[in-house]
C-alpha positions in Angstrom: -83.4 -72.2 -197.8 -81.4 -71.8 -194.7 -81.0 -68.2 -193.5 -79.0 -66.6 -190.7 -82.3 -65.7 -189.1 -83.6 -69.2 -189.1 -80.4 -70.5 -187.5 -80.6 -67.7 -184.8 -84.2 -68.7 -184.1 -83.3 -72.4 -183.8 -80.4 -71.5 -181.4 -82.6 -69.3 -179.2 -85.3 -72.0 -179.0 -82.8 -74.8 -178.4 -80.7 -73.3 -175.6 -80.7 -70.5 -173.1 -78.7 -67.7 -174.8 -78.0 -64.2 -173.7 -77.0 -63.1 -177.2 -76.9 -64.7 -180.6 -75.6 -63.2 -183.9 -75.6 -65.2 -187.1 -74.4 -64.1 -190.5 -73.8 -65.9 -193.8 -74.4 -66.2 -197.4 -76.8 -69.2 -197.5 -74.0 -71.8 -197.7 -71.5 -70.7 -195.1 -72.5 -69.3 -191.8 -70.8 -67.8 -188.8 -72.3 -67.4 -185.3 -71.5 -65.7 -182.0 -73.4 -67.5 -179.2 -73.3 -66.2 -175.6 -74.6 -68.5 -172.9 -74.1 -69.0 -169.2 -74.3 -72.8 -170.0 -70.8 -72.5 -171.5 -69.2 -71.7 -168.1 -66.6 -74.3 -167.2 -66.9 -76.3 -170.4 -64.2 -76.9 -173.0 -64.6 -75.3 -176.4 -65.5 -78.7 -177.8 -68.3 -79.2 -175.2 -69.6 -75.7 -175.9 -69.8 -76.4 -179.6 -71.5 -79.7 -178.9 -74.2 -77.7 -177.0 -74.7 -75.5 -180.1 -74.9 -78.6 -182.4 -77.4 -80.2 -180.0 -79.6 -77.0 -180.1 -79.6 -77.1 -183.9 -80.3 -80.9 -183.9 -81.1 -82.4 -187.3 -80.5 -79.1 -189.0 -76.8 -79.6 -188.6 -76.9 -82.9 -190.4 -79.5 -82.0 -193.1 -79.5 -78.3 -193.8 -76.4 -76.5 -192.4 -73.3 -77.6 -194.0 -70.8 -75.0 -192.8 -71.0 -73.2 -189.5 -68.1 -71.5 -187.8 -68.8 -70.2 -184.3 -67.5 -68.3 -181.3 -68.9 -69.4 -178.0 -68.6 -67.1 -175.1 -69.9 -66.9 -171.5 -71.7 -63.6 -170.6 -68.5 -62.5 -168.7 -66.4 -63.1 -171.7 -68.8 -61.3 -173.9 -68.9 -58.2 -171.6 -65.1 -58.2 -171.5 -64.8 -58.4 -175.3 -67.3 -55.6 -175.8 -65.7 -53.3 -173.2 -62.2 -54.1 -174.2 
């Protein structure tokens, strides 16, 4: 069974993240992913990095994942705002 923790672990192994939060009910998941790798990329390109980090899991196990992708600067601004 897919769990939020297993998705978080896959993301942390698959890409350089400063912060990752994943929640969900086993069928639908939501994630906040903070990475310097997102700087200068479009939202689509950021999401493609996340999908690449999850690899086959996105095609085989994870059927619904909504996400917010942020650079560290955006994350700090969001948290202090």
